[in-house]
TORLOLUM-638938 format. One record per residue: y, z negated, x negated of N, C-alpha, C, O, CB in turn. Coordinates in steps of 0.05 Angstrom, whole numbers, padded with zeros to 5 digits, always signed. Glycine has a CB too. Layout:
% TORLOLUM-638938
YZXYZXYZXYZXYZX...
% end
This chain:
% TORLOLUM-638938
-00456-00792-02298-00456-00766-02295-00458-00765-02266-00442-00748-02256-00477-00752-02310-00473-00777-02248-00479-00778-02219-00447-00792-02207-00436-00784-02186-00511-00799-02212-00437-00810-02220-00410-00821-02204-00393-00803-02210-00374-00804-02194-00397-00850-02211-00389-00782-02232-00372-00769-02232-00372-00748-02214-00351-00738-02207-00369-00763-02252-00401-00740-02204-00402-00721-02187-00395-00728-02157-00391-00708-02142-00426-00710-02190-00393-00749-02149-00390-00764-02119-00363-00766-02122-00347-00764-02103-00405-00795-02113-00356-00771-02146-00323-00776-02143-00302-00751-02136-00281-00751-02124-00311-00788-02171-00319-00723-02151-00313-00696-02150-00316-00692-02117-00297-00687-02102-00334-00677-02171-00345-00694-02108-00341-00685-02082-00325-00707-02060-00316-00698-02038-00371-00678-02072-00321-00732-02067-00304-00738-02050-00275-00734-02055-00259-00740-02038-00309-00762-02046-00263-00721-02083-00239-00713-02073-00239-00684-02059-00221-00678-02043-00219-00715-02095-00257-00669-02066-00258-00643-02045-00256-00648-02021-00242-00633-02007-00281-00627-02044-00270-00670-02009-00268-00679-01984-00240-00684-01977-00227-00672-01959-00284-00701-01981-00232-00703-01992-00204-00709-01979-00186-00685-01982-00166-00686-01968-00190-00735-01993-00188-00664-01996-00171-00638-02002-00172-00628-01979-00151-00624-01966-00181-00616-02023-00199-00622-01966-00211-00607-01935-00193-00621-01916-00177-00610-01902-00250-00614-01925-00197-00650-01915-00185-00664-01889-00158-00668-01893-00146-00672-01872-00196-00692-01883-00144-00667-01915-00117-00664-01913-00109-00638-01911-00084-00637-01908-00106-00675-01932-00118-00620-01911-00120-00589-01911-00114-00586-01872-00095-00580-01857-00161-00575-01926-00137-00593-01870-00144-00591-01837-00119-00605-01819-00110-00598-01797-00175-00610-01830-00111-00631-01840-00098-00645-01816-00065-00628-01820-00047-00629-01802-00097-00686-01821-00062-00613-01845-00033-00608-01846-00035-00573-01831-00014-00560-01828-00019-00610-01883-00055-00565-01824-00060-00544-01802-00056-00549-01776-00044-00534-01760-00084-00536-01803-00068-00575-01771-00067-00586-01745-00037-00590-01733-00028-00586-01711-00081-00613-01746-00026-00601-01759-00003-00610-01752+00022-00589-01748+00038-00592-01729+00002-00628-01772+00022-00565-01767+00036-00542-01758+00033-00529-01738+00053-00517-01730+00036-00526-01771+00008-00528-01723+00007-00512-01704+00018-00528-01675+00010-00550-01670-00023-00501-01704+00037-00511-01659+00048-00531-01638+00034-00542-01612+00012-00533-01608+00070-00518-01628+00041-00559-01595+00021-00569-01580+00026-00556-01553+00048-00558-01543+00019-00600-01579+00005-00541-01542+00004-00523-01521+00021-00542-01500+00021-00566-01501-00029-00514-01512+00036-00527-01481+00051-00538-01457+00031-00543-01435+00018-00525-01424+00075-00517-01447+00027-00571-01427+00010-00571-01404+00018-00562-01374+00040-00564-01362+00002-00595-01402-00002-00554-01368+00001-00533-01333+00004-00555-01322-00012-00573-01324-00027-00512-01315+00029-00558-01305+00040-00573-01283+00022-00576-01264+00017-00599-01255+00064-00562-01272+00007-00553-01253-00009-00550-01229-00035-00565-01236-00050-00573-01218-00014-00518-01221-00039-00569-01260-00064-00581-01269-00065-00613-01267-00087-00625-01266-00069-00574-01299-00046-00624-01266-00038-00655-01268-00045-00663-01240-00038-00648-01222-00004-00662-01275-00058-00684-01234-00066-00693-01214-00042-00698-01188-00040-00694-01164-00081-00715-01223-00025-00709-01209-00002-00723-01188+00015-00694-01182+00030-00693-01162+00021-00753-01206+00014-00676-01196+00031-00649-01183+00011-00636-01162+00025-00627-01143+00038-00622-01210-00011-00633-01160-00032-00624-01137-00021-00638-01116-00010-00628-01096-00063-00632-01142-00026-00661-01122-00026-00683-01093+00006-00678-01079+00010-00676-01055-00029-00724-01105+00027-00676-01101+00054-00663-01090+00053-00643-01076+00061-00644-01052+00072-00654-01107+00043-00622-01086+00034-00594-01071+00024-00590-01046+00031-00574-01029+00016-00582-01083+00002-00612-01045-00012-00616-01013+00004-00621-00999+00010-00605-00981-00032-00637-01006+00020-00647-01003+00040-00659-00981+00055-00643-00973+00057-00639-00949+00058-00680-00988+00073-00627-00992+00091-00607-00985+00081-00592-00963+00092-00595-00941+00097-00589-01006+00061-00576-00967+00042-00555-00952+00042-00563-00927+00051-00549-00909+00013-00553-00961+00029-00592-00924+00023-00601-00900+00050-00611-00887+00052-00610-00862+00002-00623-00902+00071-00620-00901+00093-00622-00884+00106-00600-00875+00118-00603-00853+00110-00636-00894+00106-00573-00888+00112-00545-00876+00099-00539-00852+00110-00533-00831+00106-00524-00893+00071-00540-00857+00056-00535-00827+00061-00556-00806+00056-00549-00783+00023-00533-00830+00069-00579-00809+00080-00597-00788+00103-00584-00777+00105-00578-00753+00088-00624-00799+00123-00579-00797+00149-00566-00788+00140-00548-00768+00135-00555-00745+00166-00550-00811+00137-00525-00778+00122-00497-00765+00116-00500-00731+00125-00491-00710+00088-00490-00782+00097-00519-00738+00084-00525-00712+00097-00544-00694+00092-00541-00670+00059-00534-00716+00114-00564-00701+00139-00576-00682+00159-00554-00680+00164-00553-00656+00156-00605-00697+00169-00541-00689+00188-00512-00684+00174-00492-00658+00184-00485-00637+00188-00491-00718+00147-00488-00667+00132-00467-00642+00132-00487-00619+00145-00479-00600+00095-00455-00649+00122-00508-00618+00125-00526-00600+00155-00529-00572+00158-00526-00548+00124-00547-00620+00171-00538-00599+00200-00535-00584+00219-00510-00569+00238-00510-00553+00215-00543-00602+00199-00489-00586+00212-00464-00574+00197-00456-00543+00208-00448-00523+00207-00437-00598+00167-00463-00548+00151-00457-00524+00159-00473-00502+00156-00463-00480+00121-00460-00529+00172-00498-00504+00183-00517-00482+00203-00507-00477+00203-00508-00453+00188-00544-00486+00229-00493-00486+00249-00476-00483+00245-00457-00467+00258-00454-00447+00258-00468-00504+00219-00437-00478+00215-00421-00457+00205-00420-00429+00210-00405-00410+00206-00408-00465+00185-00448-00433+00175-00450-00401+00192-00467-00385+00191-00469-00360+00145-00464-00397+00205-00477-00399+00240-00488-00382+00249-00465-00369+00250-00462-00344+00271-00497-00406+00257-00446-00387+00269-00423-00376+00259-00407-00357+00275-00395-00343+00274-00408-00391+00228-00404-00353+00217-00393-00344+00221-00409-00308+00227-00398-00286+00194-00391-00363+00215-00434-00314+00215-00447-00287+00244-00449-00278+00251-00450-00254+00202-00477-00288+00260-00448-00296+00286-00445-00280+00288-00417-00269+00294-00415-00245+00311-00450-00298+00286-00401-00280+00286-00372-00269+00276-00378-00238+00289-00378-00217+00264-00349-00289+00249-00382-00241+00229-00378-00219+00243-00403-00186+00238-00401-00163+00191-00390-00237+00258-00421-00198+00269-00435-00180+00292-00423-00169+00298-00423-00145+00274-00458-00188+00307-00412-00192+00324-00393-00184+00331-00368-00168+00351-00361-00155+00329-00391-00196+00307-00358-00175+00298-00336-00152+00283-00349-00116+00286-00339-00094+00269-00316-00172+00270-00370-00123+00258-00385-00102+00284-00394-00078+00283-00395-00053+00242-00413-00118+00306-00401-00097+00331-00411-00081+00344-00384-00071+00352-00382-00047+00355-00430-00100+00346-00367-00084+00354-00341-00073+00340-00326-00050+00350-00319-00028+00354-00324-00093+00318-00323-00057+00300-00317-00033+00307-00340-00008+00314-00330+00014+00264-00321-00043+00307-00363-00011+00308-00380+00017+00343-00374+00024+00351-00372+00047+00297-00421+00011+00355-00374+00009+00387-00368+00016+00383-00342+00031+00394-00339+00053+00409-00364-00013+00366-00316+00018+00365-00296+00036+00351-00296+00061+00360-00282+00079+00356-00278+00025+00329-00312+00064+00320-00316+00098+00337-00330+00108+00341-00322+00131+00292-00332+00107+00355-00350+00101+00375-00365+00116+00393-00347+00130+00401-00352+00153+00390-00382+00100+00401-00323+00113+00424-00302+00119+00413-00283+00129+00427-00268+00142+00439-00292+00097+00388-00275+00126+00375-00243+00135+00399-00231+00159+00411-00210+00158+00334-00245+00154+00401-00252+00179+00412-00232+00201+00445-00219+00186+00452-00199+00197+00418-00254+00237+00457-00225+00171+00481-00218+00164+00469-00198+00143+00479-00176+00146+00500-00242+00156+00453-00200+00124+00442-00178+00111+00442-00153+00129+00457-00134+00128+00414-00185+00101+00417-00159+00148+00418-00140+00166+00440-00120+00176+00441-00096+00177+00412-00150+00181+00454-00137+00184+00484-00126+00195+00496-00111+00174+00505-00089+00180+00507-00151+00201+00497-00120+00148+00503-00099+00126+00496-00077+00120+00511-00057+00121+00498-00105+00109+00470-00077+00112+00451-00056+00111+00446-00040+00132+00440-00016+00126+00431-00066+00106+00445-00046+00155+00434-00026+00182+00458-00032+00204+00470-00053+00205+00397-00038+00196+00461-00012+00220+00478-00017+00244+00456-00021+00266+00437-00008+00274+00500+00009+00251+00465-00044+00273+00443-00050+00302+00464-00038+00327+00486-00050+00329+00433-00093+00309+00459-00017+00343+00466-00008+00363+00461-00022+00391+00438-00032+00391+00459+00013+00360+00473-00024+00412+00469-00033+00429+00462-00006+00447+00467+00017+00439+00489-00052+00433+00450-00014+00472+00438+00013+00489+00467+00027+00495+00466+00052+00495+00418+00005+00522+00485+00018+00498+00508+00029+00515+00518+00043+00486+00530+00064+00492+00531+00004+00534+00518+00040+00465+00531+00050+00440+00512+00073+00434+00522+00094+00426+00534+00026+00415+00480+00069+00439+00473+00094+00430+00471+00116+00452+00465+00139+00447+00449+00092+00416+00476+00109+00473+00476+00125+00497+00506+00150+00488+00508+00173+00496+00482+00101+00529+00519+00141+00476+00544+00155+00456+00536+00182+00448+00547+00203+00456+00551+00138+00426+00516+00181+00432+00498+00202+00422+00481+00216+00432+00464+00230+00421+00486+00195+00408+00488+00212+00460+00464+00238+00471+00468+00263+00475+00453+00279+00486+00452+00234+00496+00492+00268+00465+00498+00295+00466+00508+00308+00491+00512+00333+00492+00476+00307+00459+00513+00291+00512+00517+00296+00538+00548+00312+00540+00554+00330+00555+00514+00266+00556+00564+00301+00522+00593+00310+00519+00595+00329+00493+00613+00329+00476+00614+00283+00517+00572+00345+00493+00572+00371+00471+00577+00357+00448+00586+00371+00431+00596+00395+00473+00573+00332+00441+00573+00319+00412+00554+00328+00390+00530+00334+00393+00566+00291+00415+00568+00329+00368+00553+00351+00345+00533+00323+00336+00512+00330+00325+00581+00368+00311+00536+00298+00340+00524+00280+00328+00495+00271+00351+00502+00259+00371+00547+00256+00320+00472+00276+00347+00458+00269+00363+00435+00244+00353+00423+00249+00331+00449+00292+00372+00428+00221+00365+00414+00198+00356+00391+00196+00373+00392+00205+00396+00430+00173+00356+00374+00186+00366+00350+00182+00386+00332+00153+00370+00333+00145+00347+00327+00218+00386+00316+00141+00393+00299+00113+00382+00278+00118+00378+00272+00140+00388+00297+00087+00398+00259+00106+00367+00238+00104+00376+00221+00081+00357+00220+00081+00332+00227+00131+00377+00210+00061+00375+00203+00037+00364+00221+00018+00354+00215-00001+00339+00189+00041+00347+00243+00022+00363+00272+00005+00361+00287+00016+00335+00308+00004+00329+00268-00030+00357+00279+00038+00320+00290+00050+00298+00306+00075+00304+00293+00090+00318+00270+00054+00280+00334+00083+00296+00348+00102+00303+00354+00123+00278+00358+00123+00254+00370+00090+00315+00351+00140+00298+00356+00170+00271+00371+00191+00287+00368+00201+00309+00321+00189+00256+00386+00193+00269+00406+00222+00265+00385+00253+00268+00375+00264+00248+00421+00222+00226+00383+00260+00286+00371+00285+00293+00389+00305+00298+00380+00322+00314+00355+00282+00314+00413+00310+00288+00436+00326+00296+00423+00356+00281+00429+00378+00291+00470+00311+00281+00411+00354+00265+00401+00375+00243+00384+00391+00257+00381+00416+00255+00386+00362+00218+00369+00373+00275+00351+00384+00299+00360+00396+00326+00345+00399+00345+00337+00364+00307+00390+00404+00325+00398+00411+00353+00389+00429+00367+00395+00432+00391+00420+00415+00355+00371+00445+00353+00355+00465+00374+00338+00459+00387+00328+00476+00402+00345+00485+00366+00328+00434+00386+00305+00424+00404+00324+00403+00409+00328+00417+00429+00274+00416+00392+00342+00381+00410+00349+00355+00417+00387+00359+00435+00401+00343+00448+00346+00334+00379+00392+00386+00427+00420+00383+00445+00417+00388+00472+00395+00391+00484+00441+00402+00437+00443+00388+00484+00443+00379+00513+00433+00411+00522+00444+00432+00514+00478+00365+00527+00412+00407+00540+00396+00431+00549+00376+00440+00537+00364+00458+00549+00408+00450+00552+00366+00431+00515+00342+00444+00504+00319+00423+00513+00318+00408+00532+00343+00449+00468+00300+00428+00491+00277+00425+00504+00265+00394+00502+00243+00389+00513+00259+00446+00492+00281+00374+00488+00281+00351+00484+00301+00334+00479+00302+00316+00462+00269+00351+00471+00321+00341+00497+00350+00329+00504+00347+00306+00517+00366+00291+00518+00369+00345+00522+00327+00299+00526+00320+00274+00545+00316+00250+00522+00327+00228+00526+00289+00278+00567+00302+00254+00501+00304+00236+00484+00332+00228+00473+00336+00204+00465+00288+00243+00465+00345+00239+00472+00368+00230+00451+00384+00208+00470+00382+00208+00494+00390+00259+00439+00400+00192+00456+00422+00169+00465+00403+00147+00481+00415+00134+00499+00449+00183+00488+00370+00141+00475+00353+00124+00484+00336+00121+00471+00328+00139+00455+00345+00128+00504+00324+00094+00474+00295+00093+00463+00276+00096+00479+00271+00079+00496+00288+00071+00452+00260+00122+00477+00240+00125+00498+00212+00126+00483+00197+00146+00485+00247+00151+00516+00207+00104+00470+00185+00100+00456+00160+00115+00470+00145+00132+00461+00182+00071+00453+00159+00103+00493+00127+00100+00513+00123+00132+00524+00100+00141+00527+00130+00073+00549+00150+00150+00528+00139+00177+00534+00128+00203+00504+00119+00226+00506+00165+00189+00553+00134+00186+00481+00130+00203+00459+00092+00204+00461+00080+00221+00449+00146+00189+00426+00080+00184+00477+00046+00189+00475+00037+00194+00505+00014+00199+00509+00028+00159+00460+00058+00192+00528+00051+00188+00547+00057+00214+00555+00040+00221+00572+00059+00166+00559+00071+00228+00552+00085+00260+00563+00092+00256+00583+00092+00274+00599+00070+00287+00567+00102+00230+00593+00120+00226+00618+00147+00225+00613+00155+00203+00606+00114+00203+00633+00164+00244+00616+00190+00246+00607+00213+00240+00634+00237+00246+00632+00191+00277+00593+00204+00230+00654+00217+00222+00671+00233+00195+00668+00228+00181+00648+00201+00223+00689+00251+00187+00686+00273+00164+00680+00255+00143+00676+00265+00125+00662+00297+00157+00705+00226+00136+00685+00221+00110+00687+00198+00113+00655+00193+00096+00638+00205+00100+00724+00190+00142+00657+00168+00142+00638+00187+00134+00607+00179+00117+00591+00148+00175+00638+00212+00149+00605+00230+00141+00580+00242+00118+00578+00263+00113+00589+00249+00155+00576+00223+00099+00557+00225+00072+00563+00214+00057+00537+00196+00066+00522+00209+00066+00590+00226+00034+00534+00211+00024+00507+00189+00007+00517+00176-00005+00500+00231+00007+00486+00182+00003+00542+00161-00017+00542+00133-00005+00540+00126+00013+00555+00163-00033+00568+00120-00013+00524+00092-00001+00514+00067-00024+00522+00044-00025+00514+00093+00006+00478+00079-00037+00535+00055-00054+00549+00041-00038+00563+00053-00021+00577+00064-00076+00568+00009-00039+00564+00001-00019+00579-00013+00005+00562-00032+00018+00571+00025-00010+00595-00004+00009+00543-00013+00027+00516-00042+00022+00509-00050-00001+00506+00006+00018+00489-00059+00041+00505-00080+00036+00483-00078+00034+00456-00063+00051+00446-00095+00052+00483-00091+00015+00439-00086+00017+00413-00081+00042+00396-00066+00045+00376-00104+00006+00405-00100+00064+00411-00098+00089+00398-00072+00097+00399-00060+00106+00380-00115+00108+00409-00058+00095+00428-00033+00109+00429-00010+00094+00420+00010+00107+00416-00029+00117+00455-00010+00068+00415+00010+00058+00397+00009+00064+00368+00029+00067+00354+00010+00032+00398-00014+00066+00361-00028+00079+00332-00003+00103+00331+00016+00101+00316-00069+00096+00334-00009+00120+00346+00003+00149+00341+00032+00146+00354+00046+00166+00350-00016+00175+00357+00043+00125+00368+00074+00120+00360+00081+00110+00330+00102+00119+00322+00086+00098+00380+00070+00094+00313+00073+00094+00286+00074+00120+00272+00090+00125+00254+00055+00078+00276+00054+00139+00279+00054+00163+00265+00078+00186+00270+00084+00204+00254+00028+00173+00272+00093+00177+00300+00118+00194+00304+00133+00178+00283+00146+00191+00266+00132+00196+00336+00133+00157+00283+00154+00136+00268+00153+00148+00241+00173+00158+00230+00145+00101+00267+00133+00149+00232+00134+00156+00199+00141+00187+00198+00152+00196+00177+00102+00150+00182+00134+00204+00220+00150+00233+00222+00176+00230+00224+00186+00246+00209+00143+00250+00245+00193+00216+00237+00220+00220+00233+00231+00207+00212+00250+00219+00201+00232+00212+00254+00224+00189+00205+00225+00182+00175+00233+00196+00147+00249+00191+00129+00203+00177+00170+00209+00218+00153+00204+00242+00137+00229+00265+00136+00237+00281+00119+00177+00255+00150+00238+00259+00163+00244+00289+00171+00275+00285+00174+00289+00303+00165+00228+00303+00201+00287+00263+00185+00312+00254+00196+00321+00226+00183+00307+00209+00171+00308+00250+00228+00351+00226+00187+00358+00204+00162+00363+00182+00183+00375+00185+00205+00390+00212+00138+00353+00160+00175+00349+00128+00192+00376+00117+00196+00385+00115+00174+00330+00102+00173+00386+00112+00207+00410+00102+00219+00411+00073+00219+00425+00060+00203+00413+00113+00247+00395+00063+00237+00391+00035+00243+00380+00022+00263+00367+00040+00274+00410+00026+00242+00377+00003+00274+00359-00007+00297+00382-00003+00323+00406+00004+00323+00347-00044+00292+00363-00011+00348+00373-00011+00373+00361-00040+00379+00341-00052+00373+00363+00014+00392+00388-00048+00398+00374-00071+00415+00358-00064+00430+00358-00041+00438+00386-00085+00430+00339-00086+00440+00320-00077+00465+00293-00090+00458+00293-00112+00447+00316-00041+00469+00269-00078+00463+00248-00098+00464+00244-00108+00442+00238-00132+00440+00225-00091+00474+00246-00088+00416+00238-00089+00395+00256-00114+00373+00245-00130+00358+00238-00061+00389+00280-00112+00376+00296-00122+00356+00322-00128+00377+00331-00112+00394+00301-00101+00329+00331-00151+00371+00355-00164+00380+00384-00155+00375+00388-00132+00366+00353-00189+00370+00400-00169+00380+00427-00161+00370+00433-00163+00342+00452-00153+00329+00447-00175+00382+00413-00179+00332+00420-00184+00302+00404-00174+00283+00402-00179+00258+00421-00209+00295+00390-00158+00301+00363-00136+00284+00339-00154+00272+00326-00147+00252+00378-00117+00252+00336-00174+00283+00314-00195+00286+00291-00182+00306+00296-00175+00329+00327-00225+00298+00263-00181+00292+00243-00173+00308+00232-00191+00327+00223-00213+00323+00226-00164+00295+00234-00177+00350+00220-00191+00374+00190-00186+00377+00177-00170+00364+00234-00181+00401+00178-00206+00399+00153-00208+00399+00142-00181+00412+00119-00177+00403+00146-00232+00413+00148-00167+00425+00145-00138+00426+00142-00120+00403+00130-00100+00410+00165-00130+00439+00148-00120+00378+00150-00115+00360+00116-00124+00344+00099-00107+00340+00176-00125+00354+00115-00144+00341+00095-00163+00333+00069-00157+00352+00047-00161+00343+00107-00194+00336+00073-00149+00376+00053-00141+00393+00040-00106+00385+00018-00095+00390+00066-00144+00424+00060-00098+00374+00056-00064+00363+00045-00070+00340+00024-00058+00340+00083-00042+00357+00049-00084+00319+00037-00083+00300+00014-00090+00298+00000-00081+00280+00047-00090+00286+00002-00110+00316-00024-00119+00321-00035-00101+00334-00059-00099+00328-00026-00142+00333-00026-00079+00357-00051-00062+00366-00048-00036+00345-00065-00018+00347-00051-00051+00403-00030-00033+00327-00031-00019+00307-00054-00014+00289-00064+00006+00280-00015-00028+00296-00061-00039+00286-00079-00050+00263-00105-00044+00282-00119-00024+00276-00073-00088+00252-00111-00058+00302-00133-00044+00322-00136-00020+00325-00160-00012+00324-00131-00049+00344-00114+00000+00331-00110+00028+00336-00129+00042+00310-00149+00056+00315-00074+00037+00337-00121+00035+00284-00129+00048+00263-00164+00039+00259-00180+00055+00250-00108+00040+00239-00170+00017+00264-00198+00012+00269-00215+00030+00290-00238+00040+00289-00198-00016+00278-00198+00031+00307-00212+00049+00333-00214+00073+00325-00232+00087+00334-00197+00052+00362-00196+00084+00306-00193+00113+00307-00218+00116+00287-00237+00131+00293-00161+00127+00297-00218+00105+00268-00242+00104+00241-00269+00094+00261-00290+00099+00250-00232+00073+00210-00270+00085+00280-00295+00085+00296-00299+00107+00307-00322+00115+00305-00297+00066+00315-00281+00123+00320-00283+00144+00343-00295+00167+00323-00315+00179+00329-00249+00152+00361-00280+00173+00296-00283+00187+00274-00313+00186+00268-00325+00207+00264-00266+00178+00253-00324+00163+00267-00355+00164+00264-00371+00174+00281-00393+00184+00274-00365+00144+00261-00362+00172+00311-00378+00173+00335-00378+00197+00337-00398+00206+00346-00370+00159+00359-00351+00220+00328-00345+00241+00336-00363+00266+00313-00367+00290+00316-00313+00240+00339-00370+00245+00286-00395+00259+00267-00421+00258+00280-00438+00274+00274-00401+00245+00238-00426+00237+00300-00452+00238+00313-00454+00252+00330-00476+00264+00333-00460+00219+00320-00431+00255+00350-00432+00270+00378-00404+00290+00373-00382+00288+00382-00430+00246+00409-00415+00311+00356-00394+00331+00347-00381+00347+00376-00397+00353+00393-00411+00355+00326-00354+00353+00381-00346+00371+00402-00361+00399+00398-00371+00405+00376-00313+00375+00402-00361+00415+00421-00377+00439+00428-00346+00457+00425-00323+00451+00430-00395+00438+00465-00358+00482+00414-00341+00510+00413-00339+00518+00441-00357+00521+00457-00355+00535+00394-00309+00522+00446-00309+00536+00473-00288+00561+00477-00267+00559+00464-00304+00514+00494-00290+00577+00490-00266+00594+00506-00273+00603+00525-00296+00603+00534-00255+00615+00494-00251+00612+00537-00247+00628+00560-00232+00653+00567-00210+00658+00560-00239+00616+00573-00250+00667+00582-00232+00696+00589-00233+00700+00617-00252+00698+00632-00244+00724+00576-00206+00707+00624-00201+00710+00652-00226+00734+00662-00232+00730+00686-00166+00720+00657-00239+00753+00652-00255+00768+00666-00286+00753+00662-00301+00748+00681-00251+00799+00654-00292+00746+00630-00314+00744+00630-00326+00714+00638-00349+00709+00645-00320+00753+00607-00307+00698+00635-00306+00669+00648-00309+00647+00621-00302+00657+00600-00335+00665+00675-00319+00621+00620-00317+00609+00599-00346+00602+00590-00364+00604+00606-00300+00589+00603-00350+00595+00568-00376+00584+00554-00365+00565+00533-00342+00561+00525-00395+00610+00539-00391+00551+00526-00387+00528+00509-00422+00528+00495-00445+00526+00504-00377+00496+00531-00407+00534+00464-00438+00532+00454-00434+00514+00429-00412+00503+00424-00453+00564+00445-00457+00510+00412-00461+00492+00392-00465+00503+00356-00479+00523+00359-00486+00477+00403-00462+00502+00338-00463+00517+00318-00460+00492+00291-00451+00469+00294-00438+00542+00322-00470+00502+00266-00470+00483+00246-00439+00469+00243-00434+00446+00235-00479+00497+00218-00426+00485+00249-00395+00472+00242-00376+00466+00272-00351+00464+00273-00376+00498+00220-00392+00464+00292-00368+00467+00321-00357+00438+00320-00372+00419+00313-00385+00474+00359-00332+00436+00326-00321+00413+00329-00304+00410+00298-00288+00393+00292-00346+00389+00337-00311+00430+00282-00298+00425+00248-00321+00408+00245-00311+00393+00229-00263+00408+00239-00340+00401+00247-00359+00372+00237-00383+00394+00219-00396+00410+00231-00379+00347+00273-00385+00392+00196-00404+00402+00178-00428+00387+00180-00428+00363+00175-00396+00402+00152-00452+00402+00187-00480+00391+00189-00504+00407+00182-00502+00429+00171-00484+00382+00214-00523+00399+00188-00555+00417+00181-00565+00417+00212-00588+00424+00215-00585+00396+00154-00555+00411+00229-00566+00411+00260-00545+00424+00281-00522+00419+00286-00571+00379+00271-00559+00439+00287-00540+00457+00317-00534+00437+00337-00511+00429+00342-00560+00483+00338-00555+00431+00346-00550+00417+00372-00548+00433+00400-00543+00457+00401-00525+00403+00368-00552+00415+00424-00552+00426+00449-00517+00422+00460-00501+00407+00448-00578+00408+00470-00512+00435+00478-00483+00422+00494-00496+00414+00513-00517+00423+00523-00455+00442+00506-00481+00390+00521-00484+00377+00542-00455+00366+00553-00435+00367+00538-00504+00357+00536-00455+00353+00582-00430+00344+00583-00427+00317+00590-00437+00308+00611-00415+00359+00598-00409+00299+00567-00417+00277+00561-00396+00262+00579-00376+00276+00583-00419+00271+00531-00395+00242+00589-00379+00227+00606-00369+00200+00593-00384+00181+00595-00393+00222+00630-00343+00199+00580-00331+00174+00572-00326+00157+00587-00312+00160+00607-00312+00175+00561-00337+00134+00580-00335+00105+00599-00311+00098+00596-00301+00088+00617-00353+00079+00591-00294+00101+00575-00263+00086+00565-00243+00105+00574-00220+00097+00576-00258+00080+00530-00250+00129+00579-00226+00148+00585-00233+00158+00610-00215+00169+00623-00220+00172+00565-00262+00156+00622-00261+00174+00647-00258+00185+00651-00248+00189+00674-00257+00175+00661-00263+00211+00627-00264+00236+00633-00293+00255+00620-00310+00243+00607-00238+00244+00622-00295+00283+00626-00320+00288+00614-00308+00310+00599-00289+00325+00603-00346+00294+00633-00328+00306+00577-00322+00331+00553-00348+00348+00541-00371+00342+00547-00307+00316+00523-00344+00363+00530-00374+00372+00522-00380+00367+00490-00364+00377+00474-00378+00405+00529-00400+00356+00482-00407+00344+00461-00438+00362+00451-00453+00370+00469-00409+00311+00469-00444+00366+00428-00457+00374+00414-00487+00354+00408-00486+00336+00391-00439+00379+00394-00504+00359+00418-00528+00338+00418-00551+00349+00406-00560+00372+00410-00537+00328+00446-00564+00324+00388-00586+00330+00375-00612+00334+00388-00618+00315+00402-00588+00312+00358-00632+00357+00387-00651+00359+00403-00673+00337+00394-00692+00341+00380-00658+00386+00403-00664+00312+00408-00682+00296+00406-00686+00279+00433-00667+00268+00444-00676+00282+00382-00713+00277+00445-00706+00265+00472-00701+00242+00482-00701+00237+00506-00718+00268+00485-00695+00224+00460-00679+00195+00463-00649+00202+00465-00636+00193+00484-00684+00174+00435-00639+00217+00449-00611+00220+00453-00610+00240+00478-00594+00232+00495-00594+00231+00425-00621+00259+00484-00614+00269+00509-00621+00258+00535-00615+00267+00557-00623+00291+00510-00636+00234+00529-00642+00220+00555-00620+00195+00557-00625+00176+00572-00675+00209+00556-00592+00196+00539-00570+00185+00549-00560+00187+00576-00553+00210+00582-00554+00190+00536-00558+00165+00597-00542+00170+00623-00521+00181+00624-00515+00196+00643-00537+00151+00634-00503+00177+00601-00475+00194+00606-00480+00222+00596-00459+00234+00592-00448+00182+00588-00501+00235+00591-00502+00259+00584-00513+00277+00608-00535+00272+00618-00517+00259+00560-00497+00301+00618-00510+00317+00637-00514+00344+00633-00497+00355+00619-00498+00316+00658-00529+00356+00641-00538+00386+00631-00518+00405+00650-00510+00400+00672-00575+00393+00639-00514+00424+00636-00492+00439+00650-00505+00460+00673-00527+00470+00672-00475+00456+00627-00488+00463+00689-00509+00482+00713-00517+00510+00705-00500+00522+00692-00493+00488+00742-00541+00523+00711-00557+00546+00705-00557+00542+00678-00559+00565+00670-00548+00572+00713-00557+00528+00661-00559+00528+00634-00588+00513+00625-00595+00490+00630-00533+00515+00624-00606+00537+00608-00636+00525+00600-00626+00501+00586-00605+00499+00573-00657+00545+00580-00645+00482+00590-00646+00452+00566-00651+00458+00538-00652+00440+00520-00672+00429+00573-00656+00488+00533-00662+00481+00499-00635+00509+00491-00633+00518+00468-00709+00491+00485-00620+00517+00509-00605+00532+00499-00582+00525+00484-00573+00503+00492-00601+00546+00514-00567+00537+00462-00546+00521+00448-00521+00537+00455-00502+00535+00439-00551+00519+00414-00516+00552+00478-00499+00564+00498-00503+00560+00519-00525+00562+00529-00497+00586+00498-00483+00555+00533-00482+00550+00565-00453+00567+00573-00431+00566+00561-00480+00511+00574-00461+00583+00598-00434+00584+00611-00429+00570+00636-00444+00557+00652-00427+00611+00615-00406+00576+00635-00387+00550+00655-00380+00567+00682-00372+00590+00683-00350+00537+00637-00384+00551+00698-00379+00558+00727-00354+00565+00730-00339+00550+00717-00385+00537+00746-00341+00583+00744-00318+00597+00750-00293+00573+00749-00273+00574+00734-00323+00612+00781-00300+00550+00771-00279+00539+00780-00278+00513+00751-00262+00495+00751-00284+00528+00815-00294+00516+00734-00291+00499+00710-00267+00510+00691-00262+00498+00670-00319+00499+00693
% end
């Protein structure tokens, strides 16, 4: 009986095994993942590295091309600039007319010509539209047809004063000449250059122009220094009446300088200009003791107003 039972159990076990085997054979095998295979992963990594290297190489090549073009452009520009410097004379001739002194005289208006030219610091301007000032017989007709640079600041309109020789002018005066030059650039048409002390016949700057530019820089610095001095020593207010005579006085804004002190009027002798002018001095013993200061005659030392002598 036991043997029969064991035999039945073995048969059932075989049937179950056969059934499981049959089921497993009927189920299709799953497709293996191509990316899960070690060799496949290695191949993908290798392709990625190749792509990165290729991209880097392309970037490097384009960078080299770009920089080489930049350097090429730089050298081309340098060459062009050098060539421009070498041919500067011809360029000036092409851009601006360079007058001789005789040619400039033809535009003086002496023959009642409509075109009127004048020069300052070697720059020629067409002032025809200002004929009411520069035409023959008018107030400033002596400026036309010449370079009368010096007279713009000296006020000497004689034949010797109307010259382009600026040697002897002070820094501030030369600085004022450049202010006049800017005014003409703004108001009139620039025509060209004139041969003289500032430019040669080719339009090239001469030593006098370099000297003028150096003096201009010094003049600007001097003006700034004088402006600071003017704030410390503001000018007096002044007036003159033919019946009442003259008077100078100080106020909180005399000389156009706003401040919180009035000051006392004093005669100040300027060592540089060798001239006397009225300035307002703070009521301070040390400042009032300056040997360059002098009290106005018949004026109280503490008065902010002083009457002027009739001769003044």
